[in-house]
C-alpha positions in Angstrom: -0.7 -3.4 -19.7 -1.8 0.2 -19.9 -5.3 -0.6 -18.6 -3.8 -2.5 -15.6 -1.4 0.4 -14.9 -4.4 2.9 -15.0 -6.4 0.5 -12.7 -3.4 0.4 -10.3 -2.9 4.1 -10.2 -6.6 5.0 -9.8 -6.9 2.4 -7.0 -3.8 3.8 -5.3 -5.1 7.4 -5.4 -8.5 6.4 -4.2 -7.1 4.5 -1.2 -4.6 7.2 -0.3 -7.4 9.8 -0.4 -9.6 7.6 1.9 -6.6 7.3 4.3 -5.8 11.1 4.3 -9.5 12.1 4.8 -9.7 9.7 7.8 -6.5 11.1 9.3 -7.8 14.6 8.9 -10.9 14.0 10.8 -9.9 11.3 13.4 -8.0 12.5 16.4 -4.7 10.8 16.9 -2.9 10.6 20.3 0.0 8.7 18.7 2.3 9.6 15.9 5.3 7.8 14.5 8.2 9.5 12.9 9.8 8.2 9.8 13.3 8.9 8.6 14.1 10.3 5.2 15.5 6.9 4.2 12.1 5.3 5.0 10.3 7.9 3.0 12.7 7.3 0.1 12.1 3.6 0.3 8.3 4.1 0.3 8.5 6.2 -2.8 10.8 3.7 -4.5 8.4 0.9 -3.6 5.5 2.8 -5.1 7.4 3.5 -8.3 8.5 -0.2 -8.6 5.0 -1.5 -8.1 3.5 0.9 -10.7 6.2 -0.1 -13.2 6.4 -3.9 -12.6 3.0 -5.2 -11.5 1.0 -4.2 -14.6 3.3 -6.6 -16.6 1.6 -9.5 -14.9 -1.6 -10.1 -16.8 -3.9 -10.0 -13.8 -6.3 -7.3 -12.8 -6.4 -8.7 -9.3 -2.7 -8.2 -8.9 -3.0 -4.6 -10.2 -5.8 -3.9 -7.7 -3.8 -5.4 -4.9 -0.7 -3.4 -5.8 -3.0 -0.3 -6.1 -4.3 -0.8 -2.5 -0.8 -1.4 -1.2 0.5 1.7 -3.1 -2.4 3.7 -1.7 -1.4 2.8 1.8 2.2 3.7 1.2 1.3 6.9 -0.6 -1.1 7.9 2.3 1.7 7.4 4.9 4.2 9.2 2.6 2.0 12.2 2.2 1.2 12.2 6.0 4.8 12.2 6.8 5.1 15.7 5.2 1.6 17.0 6.1 1.8 16.4 9.9 4.7 17.9 11.8 4.6 15.3 14.6 4.9 12.4 12.2 2.4 10.0 10.7 -0.8 10.0 12.8 -2.0 6.7 14.2 -5.7 7.3 15.1 -6.6 3.6 15.4 -5.5 2.1 18.8 -5.9 -1.4 20.2 -5.0 -1.2 23.9 -4.0 -4.1 26.0 -3.3 -4.3 29.7 0.5 -4.0 29.2 1.0 -2.9 25.6 -1.0 -1.4 22.8 -0.9 -1.2 19.1 -1.4 2.1 17.2 -1.9 2.2 13.4 -3.8 3.9 10.7 -5.9 2.9 7.6 -2.8 3.2 5.4 -1.1 0.5 7.4 -4.2 -1.8 6.9 -4.3 -0.9 3.2 -0.6 -1.8 2.7 -1.1 -5.2 4.4 -4.4 -6.1 2.6 -3.0 -4.9 -0.7 0.1 -7.0 -0.3 -1.9 -10.0 0.6 -4.1 -9.6 -2.5 -1.2 -8.9 -4.8 0.8 -11.9 -3.6 -2.3 -14.2 -3.8 -3.1 -13.0 -7.3 0.5 -13.5 -8.5 0.7 -17.0 -7.0 -2.7 -18.0 -8.5 -1.6 -16.6 -11.9 1.6 -18.6 -11.7 -0.2 -21.8 -10.8 -2.7 -21.4 -13.6 0.1 -20.9 -16.1 2.4 -23.6 -14.7 3.2 -24.9 -18.2 5.0 -21.6 -19.0 7.4 -21.7 -16.1 10.2 -23.0 -18.3 10.0 -20.3 -20.9 12.7 -17.7 -21.0 11.7 -14.1 -20.3 
């Protein structure tokens, strides 16, 4: 469990660093503000993932949680580092509407997808243990 927690934390720090370096060098026309409640929820989510996910005996789940935590951590740090709000340097513009986001948002989505896939696969592989009490 300690190895998976270390893997998760190292992955999170690496992905948060990648996001923050990208935000530092990429110009951003758009920023989005986050409330203190949202910042508190992001911090709580990071703590919960770091505590709970390493209990699942899956390195893939730990890496997925680390990528998701890295995205959340990148946006959390950005919230306090940039006065206008979290920068969104990646923009997909349509004719009527557009979408502005950053690497941290992509990391959160990709990490969640990997985490959930790994947990489901782990559960399916160990189906015989579903009836055991925890």
